[in-house]
N, C-alpha and C positions, 0 to 999 in steps of 0.2 A: 840336821835339818838342812836341806838343800834349797837354795834360792837363786834366782837370777832375775835381772832386770831386762833381759832380752825380750824382743817382741815375739810373743807366743805364736802370732799369726804366721810369721816367717818360719818358725820352727816346725809347725805342722806341715808346711809346704816342703821343707827341706828333707830330701831323701824319701819322701812319700808323695803319692798322688794327692794334690791339694783339691779335694772335692768341695763342693758347695757346703756340705754338712760339716766338714772339718773346719772350713773357714768360719762358719757360723759359731761353732764351738769355741774357736780361738777368740773371736770377737767378744763372746760372752765372758770368757775367762779374763780377757784384757779389761773389760768394763766393770768388773766387780772387785770390791775391796774386802769382801767377806769370804770366810770359808764356806764352801758349798759341797753338798754331796752330789754324786752322779745322778741320783734321783731328782734332786732339786734342779740341776742343770737340764736334765731331760725334760722335766715339766715346763721349765721356762722356755726352752727352745720350741717345744711342741705348741705352747700357747702363742708363740710368735709365728706359727705356721711352718716351722722347719720340720722337714721329714728326715729325722735322724734316729737311728736305733740306739737303744740303751747299751747294747754291746759295743758299738762304736765309741760311745762316750766313755765307757769304762776302759776300753783298751787305750784310747788316746790319753786319758788322765793318768793311767798307770805308766804309759810310755813317757809322758812329760815329767812325771814325778821321778822316774828312774833316771832321766837325763838331767835332773836337777833344775828343771825349769819351773816346777811348781812345788810349793810347800804343801805338806799334808799333815794332818793330825787325826787322832781318833776322837770321836764324840763320846759323851758319857755312855751312850748306848752301844758303842763299839763300831759305829759306822765311820768309814774314812771320809774326811772332808778335805777339799783341795782349795788352794788359793795361790795366785801369782803375787809374790811379794815385791816390794819396791826396791829392795836392796839385795845385793849379792853377799853382803857381810853376814856372818853368823849372828843370829838374833833369836828372840823368843817372842811369844805373843800373849796379849791380854785379850780374851775373847768373851763377848757377851753371849750368855746362854739363850737369851731371848731372840735378839735380832741378828746375831752372829757378827756384829760390828767387831772389827779386829784392829788392834793397835800393836805395832811392832815395838818391842821394848828391849833394852839392853840393861839388865840389872847390874848396877855398879858393884864390882868386886866378885861377882858370881863365878866368872870363869876361873879366876885365881883360886877361889875356895874349892871349886870342883876338882881342879888339878891337885890341890893340896890333900884333899880327902882321898883321892885315888892313890896318890903316892904313899900316904900314911898306911893305906890298906894293901899296898903292893899290887895295884892295878895299873895297867898301861894301855895305850891305844884306846882311850875312853871316848865316848860320845854321850851326848845328853840332849834332851828336849824339854823345854819348859813351856807349858801352856797353862796360864792362869785364867780360870773362868769365873765369871760372876755376872751380875746384871748391870748394864750401863744405866746412867741416870734416866734416860728416856724410858727404858723398859721398866725400871723400878717405879717411876711415876705413874705408869699405866696400870701397875699392879695395885696401887693404893687408891 
């Protein structure tokens, strides 16, 4: 999982033409704490009057994820969701399936356990992603 606390707005401008649309996308990414799909971002930007194409959003999100500036995960439906994390440290997420509230977590002892299991099974150069999903207290109370 790749993360960075750098300012996404500057990254979009770095090495590329910083269009109004790309700036709006960067500002939306910077202002959200939740994982979002390209479609969600597209709908939000369009509702704010931004004239940005879905292709531009997809390409920018993929570029930023490849550069390690955005974290990403697959939803239960297989859709890729993106989020700018607050830390550059390796970490994992607890994600609400309802509202997409996301909490960065570091399960104690997990990294050591993963390395031990890999060694015991003769694996090296391992990587892993932990995304724990459930319903937050607010979403659970709305269901009842």
